[in-house]
C-alpha positions in Angstrom: -80.5 0.1 -147.9 -81.9 -2.2 -150.5 -82.9 0.5 -152.9 -79.6 2.0 -153.5 -78.2 -1.5 -154.7 -81.1 -2.0 -156.9 -80.8 1.4 -158.3 -76.9 0.8 -159.1 -77.9 -2.5 -160.7 -80.2 -0.8 -163.0 -77.7 1.7 -163.9 -75.2 -0.3 -165.2 -74.7 -1.4 -168.8 -72.2 -4.1 -168.3 -71.5 -6.3 -165.5 -67.9 -7.5 -165.5 -66.9 -10.7 -163.5 -63.7 -12.3 -164.3 -63.7 -15.1 -162.3 -61.2 -18.2 -162.4 -63.4 -20.2 -160.1 -67.1 -19.4 -159.3 -69.1 -22.2 -157.5 -72.6 -20.3 -157.8 -72.2 -16.6 -158.5 -75.4 -14.3 -157.9 -74.3 -11.3 -158.8 -74.6 -12.1 -162.7 -78.1 -13.4 -161.7 -78.9 -10.3 -160.3 -77.4 -8.1 -163.2 -79.7 -10.1 -165.6 -82.5 -9.5 -163.6 -82.3 -5.7 -163.9 -81.4 -5.9 -167.7 -77.5 -5.5 -167.4 -75.3 -7.7 -169.7 -72.9 -10.0 -168.0 -69.3 -10.1 -169.4 -68.3 -13.4 -167.5 -65.4 -16.1 -167.7 -67.1 -19.7 -168.7 -66.4 -21.3 -165.4 -68.7 -22.9 -162.8 -72.2 -21.5 -162.0 -71.4 -18.5 -164.2 -71.3 -21.0 -167.5 -74.6 -22.7 -166.3 -76.4 -19.5 -165.2 -75.6 -17.3 -168.4 -76.3 -18.6 -172.0 -73.3 -17.5 -174.3 -74.2 -14.9 -177.1 -75.0 -16.7 -180.8 -74.4 -13.8 -183.1 -76.1 -15.7 -186.1 -79.3 -16.8 -184.0 -79.4 -13.4 -182.2 -79.8 -15.2 -178.7 -78.1 -15.3 -175.3 -76.9 -13.0 -172.7 -73.4 -13.4 -172.1 -70.1 -12.1 -173.4 -67.3 -14.7 -173.0 -64.0 -13.4 -172.4 
């Protein structure tokens, strides 16, 4: 059962997580592990675990909406 979930995470380009409240948020961490770009709101655990994209320095791994 685990194999198809890993394959699904690897096949995505973006992971959209439009939460208004998120105390932890493991799904964006799983997505980052398999190279998927998280698109999240900057709240709670999402803000803590995903670094915002900085176009000038070309660092970060999130698009904050």
